[in-house]
C-alpha positions in Angstrom: 57.8 166.4 6.0 58.7 165.7 9.6 55.3 166.8 10.6 53.6 164.4 8.1 55.9 161.6 9.4 54.9 162.4 13.0 51.2 162.2 12.1 51.7 158.8 10.4 53.6 157.5 13.5 50.9 158.9 15.7 48.2 157.2 13.7 50.0 153.9 13.8 50.4 154.2 17.6 46.8 155.1 17.9 45.8 151.9 15.9 48.0 149.8 18.2 46.6 151.3 21.3 43.0 150.7 20.1 44.0 147.1 19.2 45.5 146.6 22.6 42.3 147.9 24.2 40.2 145.7 22.1 42.3 142.6 23.1 42.0 143.6 26.7 38.2 143.8 26.4 38.1 140.5 24.6 40.1 138.8 27.4 37.7 140.3 30.0 34.7 139.2 28.0 36.2 135.7 27.6 36.9 135.5 31.4 33.4 136.6 32.2 32.0 134.1 29.8 34.2 131.3 31.3 32.9 132.2 34.8 29.3 132.4 33.7 29.6 129.0 31.9 31.5 127.3 34.7 29.9 124.0 35.8 28.3 124.3 39.2 28.0 122.0 42.2 25.0 122.0 44.5 26.0 122.0 48.2 23.8 121.7 51.3 24.3 122.9 54.9 25.3 120.0 57.1 23.0 121.0 59.9 20.0 120.7 57.6 21.0 117.2 56.7 21.6 116.0 60.3 19.2 118.0 62.5 16.0 117.6 60.4 15.7 113.8 61.1 15.2 111.0 58.6 12.9 112.0 55.8 13.8 109.5 53.0 11.0 107.0 53.6 7.4 107.0 52.7 4.8 108.4 55.0 1.2 107.4 55.0 -2.0 108.7 56.4 -3.8 106.6 58.9 -6.9 106.7 61.1 -7.5 105.5 64.7 -10.1 102.7 64.8 -11.3 100.0 67.2 -9.6 96.7 67.2 -10.1 94.2 64.3 -13.6 93.5 63.0 -14.2 90.2 61.1 -17.2 89.4 59.1 -19.0 86.0 59.0 -21.0 85.3 55.8 -23.7 82.8 55.5 -23.8 80.3 52.6 -26.2 81.6 50.0 -27.2 78.0 49.1 -28.3 77.2 52.7 -31.2 78.5 54.8 -30.4 79.8 58.3 -32.3 77.8 60.9 -31.7 79.8 64.0 -29.5 82.7 65.0 -28.0 81.5 68.3 -27.1 85.0 69.5 -28.3 88.5 69.8 -25.9 91.3 69.2 -23.1 91.0 71.7 -23.3 87.2 72.3 -22.0 84.0 70.4 -23.2 82.5 66.4 -25.8 80.6 64.2 -26.6 77.2 62.7 -28.0 76.1 59.3 -31.4 74.4 58.8 -30.5 70.8 57.8 -34.0 69.7 56.6 -33.4 70.8 53.0 -29.9 69.5 53.2 -31.1 66.1 54.3 -33.7 65.9 51.4 -31.0 66.9 48.9 -28.8 64.2 50.3 -31.4 61.5 49.8 -32.0 62.6 46.2 -28.2 62.4 45.6 -28.1 58.9 47.1 -31.0 57.8 44.8 -29.1 59.2 41.8 -26.0 57.3 42.8 -28.0 54.0 43.1 -29.4 54.6 39.6 -25.9 55.1 38.2 -24.7 51.8 39.8 -27.8 50.0 38.3 -26.9 51.4 34.9 -23.3 50.1 35.3 -24.6 46.7 36.3 -27.0 46.5 33.4 -24.3 47.5 30.9 -21.9 44.9 32.2 -24.5 42.2 31.9 -25.2 43.3 28.3 -21.4 43.2 27.6 -21.2 39.6 29.0 -24.2 38.6 26.8 -22.8 40.1 23.6 -19.3 38.6 24.3 -20.9 35.1 24.5 -22.9 35.7 21.3 -19.7 36.9 19.5 -17.9 33.7 20.5 -20.7 31.6 18.9 -21.0 33.8 15.8 -19.5 33.3 12.4 -16.3 35.1 11.6 -17.9 37.7 9.3 -20.4 38.6 12.1 -17.9 39.1 15.0 -17.1 42.7 13.9 -20.6 43.8 14.6 -20.6 42.3 18.1 -17.2 43.9 18.9 -18.5 47.3 18.0 -21.5 47.0 20.3 -19.3 45.7 23.2 -16.9 48.7 22.8 -19.8 51.1 22.8 -21.2 49.6 26.1 -17.7 49.7 27.7 -17.5 53.4 26.9 -20.9 53.9 28.6 -19.6 52.0 31.7 -16.6 54.3 31.9 -18.8 57.4 31.8 -21.1 55.8 34.4 -18.1 55.2 36.7 -17.0 58.8 36.4 -20.6 60.0 37.1 -20.7 57.8 40.2 -17.4 59.2 41.5 -18.6 62.8 41.1 -21.9 62.0 42.7 -20.1 60.3 45.7 -18.1 63.5 46.2 -21.3 65.6 46.3 -22.8 63.2 48.8 -19.7 63.4 51.0 -19.8 67.2 50.9 -23.5 67.2 51.7 -23.0 64.9 54.7 -20.2 67.2 55.9 -22.5 70.2 55.6 -25.2 68.5 57.7 -22.8 67.3 60.3 -21.1 70.8 60.6 -24.2 73.0 60.5 -23.1 75.2 63.3 -20.9 78.3 62.4 -18.4 79.3 65.1 -16.8 82.7 65.7 -13.4 83.0 64.0 -12.0 85.0 66.9 -12.7 86.2 70.4 -14.8 89.4 70.7 -18.4 90.7 70.7 -21.0 90.8 67.9 -20.9 94.3 66.4 -23.7 93.9 63.8 -26.1 91.3 62.4 -27.5 91.8 58.8 -30.2 89.1 58.2 -31.2 90.6 54.8 -27.8 90.3 53.1 -27.8 89.4 49.4 -25.1 88.4 47.0 -23.7 90.9 44.5 -25.3 90.5 41.1 -23.2 90.2 38.0 -24.8 93.2 36.5 -23.8 95.4 39.4 -20.3 93.9 39.4 -19.5 94.5 35.7 -21.6 97.7 35.2 -20.3 99.7 38.2 -23.4 99.3 40.3 -23.6 98.8 44.1 -20.9 96.3 44.9 -20.8 97.0 48.6 -22.0 94.0 50.6 -22.3 93.8 54.4 -21.3 90.7 56.2 -24.1 88.6 57.8 -22.5 88.9 61.2 -19.6 91.3 62.2 -17.4 90.5 65.2 -15.3 93.2 66.8 -12.1 92.1 68.7 -11.8 93.0 72.3 -8.9 95.4 73.1 -7.7 98.9 72.6 -7.4 101.1 69.5 -5.3 100.3 66.4 -4.2 102.3 63.3 -5.5 101.6 59.9 -3.5 103.0 56.9 -3.2 102.2 53.2 -0.2 102.0 50.8 0.4 101.2 47.2 1.1 97.7 46.2 4.8 98.4 45.6 5.2 100.0 49.1 3.0 97.5 51.0 5.0 94.6 49.7 8.1 96.1 51.2 6.5 95.9 54.6 6.3 93.0 57.0 4.2 92.1 60.0 6.0 93.0 63.2 7.8 95.9 61.6 8.2 98.9 64.0 6.2 102.0 63.1 6.0 105.6 64.3 2.6 107.4 64.5 2.6 111.2 64.4 -0.1 113.7 65.2 -1.2 115.7 62.2 -1.6 118.8 64.4 1.8 118.5 66.1 4.3 116.1 64.6 6.4 116.1 67.7 3.7 114.1 69.4 4.3 110.5 68.5 3.2 107.0 69.4 4.9 103.7 68.5 3.6 100.3 67.4 4.2 97.4 65.0 2.4 96.2 61.9 -0.1 93.6 63.0 -1.7 92.8 59.6 -1.1 93.5 55.9 -4.3 92.8 53.9 -3.4 92.0 50.2 -6.8 90.4 49.6 -9.0 93.4 49.9 -7.6 96.4 47.9 -9.4 99.7 48.4 -10.8 102.1 45.9 -8.7 105.0 44.7 -8.5 107.9 47.2 -5.5 110.2 47.1 -6.1 111.5 50.6 -4.7 108.3 52.1 -1.1 108.5 50.7 1.6 110.9 51.9 5.1 110.9 50.3 8.1 113.0 51.2 5.9 115.9 52.4 3.3 115.8 49.7 0.3 113.7 48.7 0.4 111.5 45.7 -2.5 109.7 44.0 -2.3 106.0 43.8 -4.5 103.7 41.6 -4.7 100.7 44.0 -4.0 100.7 47.7 -4.0 98.0 50.3 -4.8 98.4 54.0 -2.4 97.5 56.7 -2.9 97.8 60.5 -0.7 98.8 63.4 -1.0 97.6 67.0 -0.1 100.4 69.4 2.2 100.3 72.4 0.1 103.0 74.0 -3.2 104.7 73.2 -2.8 107.6 75.6 -4.4 110.8 74.2 -5.6 109.1 71.0 -9.3 109.4 69.9 -11.4 107.1 67.8 -11.5 108.4 64.3 -8.4 110.7 64.7 -6.3 111.1 61.6 -2.5 110.6 61.9 0.7 110.1 59.9 2.5 106.8 60.0 6.0 105.9 58.9 8.5 103.1 59.3 10.6 103.4 62.5 14.3 103.4 61.6 15.4 105.1 64.8 14.9 108.6 63.3 13.2 109.8 66.5 16.3 109.0 68.6 18.3 112.2 69.3 22.0 111.6 68.6 25.0 113.7 69.8 27.4 114.9 67.2 27.3 114.8 63.4 25.7 111.7 61.9 25.7 111.8 58.1 24.1 109.5 55.6 26.7 107.1 54.1 26.0 108.1 50.5 27.7 111.5 51.1 30.9 109.7 52.1 33.6 108.4 49.7 35.8 105.6 51.1 39.2 105.0 49.4 42.2 103.1 50.5 40.9 102.9 54.1 40.3 106.7 54.3 37.0 108.6 54.1 36.4 111.8 52.1 33.6 114.3 51.6 33.2 117.0 49.0 33.1 120.2 51.1 32.8 123.8 50.0 35.8 125.9 51.1 35.9 129.6 52.0 36.4 130.6 48.4 33.2 129.0 47.4 34.9 126.1 45.7 34.5 122.4 46.5 37.4 120.4 47.8 37.9 116.7 48.6 38.3 116.8 52.4 39.4 113.8 54.5 37.2 113.1 57.5 37.4 110.7 60.5 34.5 108.3 60.9 33.1 107.1 64.2 30.2 104.7 64.8 27.8 103.4 62.2 24.0 103.2 62.5 22.6 100.2 60.6 19.1 101.4 60.8 19.8 104.9 59.5 22.6 104.0 57.2 24.7 106.8 58.6 28.2 107.4 60.0 29.3 109.6 62.9 31.8 112.2 61.6 34.3 112.6 64.4 36.7 115.1 62.8 37.0 117.1 59.6 33.4 118.5 59.3 31.2 121.0 61.2 27.5 121.6 61.1 28.2 125.0 59.5 30.0 123.4 56.4 28.3 122.9 53.1 28.7 119.6 51.4 27.9 118.0 48.0 26.7 114.6 46.9 29.6 112.7 45.4 28.8 112.8 41.7 31.3 111.4 39.2 31.5 114.8 37.4 32.7 116.7 40.5 36.4 117.8 40.5 38.5 119.8 42.9 38.0 123.6 42.5 34.5 123.5 40.9 32.2 126.4 41.9 29.6 125.7 44.5 26.0 127.0 44.7 23.4 126.8 47.5 20.5 127.3 45.1 19.5 124.1 43.2 17.7 126.3 40.7 21.1 127.4 39.4 21.9 123.8 38.6 18.6 123.4 36.7 19.2 126.6 34.8 22.7 125.5 33.9 21.4 122.2 32.6 18.9 124.0 30.5 21.6 126.3 29.0 23.8 123.3 28.3 21.0 121.7 26.3 20.8 124.9 24.3 24.6 125.0 23.6 24.4 121.5 22.0 23.7 123.4 18.8 26.9 125.4 19.0 25.7 128.6 20.7 27.6 130.1 23.6 26.4 132.9 25.9 27.1 136.6 25.3 26.7 136.1 21.5 30.1 134.4 20.9 30.1 131.5 18.4 32.4 128.5 18.7 32.3 127.8 14.9 35.0 129.2 12.7 34.3 132.4 10.8 31.4 133.4 13.1 31.1 136.9 14.6 31.6 138.2 18.1 28.4 140.2 18.3 29.2 142.4 21.3 32.4 143.7 19.5 31.2 143.7 15.9 34.5 141.9 14.9 34.9 139.4 12.1 37.7 136.7 12.3 39.5 135.2 9.4 38.5 131.7 8.3 40.1 129.0 10.5 41.1 131.5 13.3 39.6 132.0 16.8 40.4 133.3 20.3 41.7 130.8 22.9 40.9 130.8 26.6 43.5 133.4 27.2 42.0 135.8 24.7 44.8 135.2 22.1 44.2 134.9 18.4 45.1 131.3 17.3 45.0 129.4 14.0 43.4 126.1 13.3 46.4 124.2 14.8 46.2 126.3 18.0 49.3 128.4 17.2 49.2 131.9 18.6 49.2 134.6 16.0 50.9 137.9 16.9 50.9 139.6 13.6 47.5 141.0 12.9 45.7 144.4 13.0 42.3 146.0 12.9 41.2 147.6 9.7 39.0 150.8 9.4 35.9 148.6 9.8 37.1 147.1 13.1 37.7 143.6 11.5 40.9 141.7 12.2 43.4 141.3 9.3 46.5 139.1 9.3 50.0 140.6 9.0 50.8 144.3 9.5 49.5 147.5 7.9 52.6 147.8 5.7 52.1 144.2 4.4 48.6 145.1 3.4 49.9 148.2 1.4 52.5 145.9 -0.3 49.8 143.3 -1.1 51.2 140.8 1.4 48.1 140.5 3.6 44.6 139.1 3.0 41.4 140.7 3.8 38.0 139.0 4.3 
């Protein structure tokens, strides 16, 4: 009997030992799960943010070319009389013979209009006298004729005004028949056989390239021509400082200012002319802009370069200069999210020095070193969150969070009541689950201590004796 009793006690002890072991495993699994699902914060090395220079602005591809070239086009309705220059000298005048004949024709037409006005007015005066002498019932007919003639006089007056404007323009064209150069320079090219672009070519994608009648090249040194999208070019301004970098060695630079932004002549699509944040990006419509150089030493005509706005990024600064968007300022103090030695982020107070208006950066005098890792101050960040140096971890976590929106949790555990813990093969009673500490709790969050595992490994409420007596419930 004693032996049988000892066996029963041993079995009960064995059950409780197994239950304790299972609970311990559950706590470890839960802790591992919490660590795996812990929200991460991406941190970057301070030296990478401060020593690499400013890289937040657009960069464009440019080419070295000669100074400005302007085209002079001839009037397609006029005949060139004599080109006053050969290539390299000053321009031309128009043949005024045809213009003079056209002027005389216009003057004759204007005289004819005035005669028509005079005749109409005389007829109106005649009809007015006849209406005055007519019987009452005939006056309406005379009135209608007079009103019709007055309408004709108004039209003749309008025609006379329009014709006078044509005559004035024609006289101006005859008087100003010499075309002058729009700027100082030399004649680069003369194209006597230029033609206008036909409508068929324009609308059907034919040859729409038209050379200027005379091209004048400005005297002077090289300049840089680059192109930018409409959005970017409208953020530029003439006189804006620019940096030009060699494509072979970006440490070789030149400086200059934007001398011209041409919004009237967009260029066709070419994704080789745009460079953004270290990579090319195709743009549908681009506009040219030009940079006058402070020095042209070691530049070659046709050389391809990078150009970017000059915000002082090429100036070497001593100390730590950090962009202002990493810094939180509260109650007169400055803070930065910094990764500590435990790999967790903490809100650390720092001391600020000077401020660079061009680079939007503060000097960090105290509280930060170039070996520290810091985070961008997102609203979600809290003290003690785990840091990562791999941004792919953040992306992976965001993907997993999107998947958990349906209720799934990693490692097979389900957050819904009555769902199974796959790794353990355990079934929970309805309305019960494990809390963060691995303890069994009911729907109200109360910890349940009286439970045991049946022969199938499922959790039952109460004790084994209560089950024998019918006091427990089994799923």
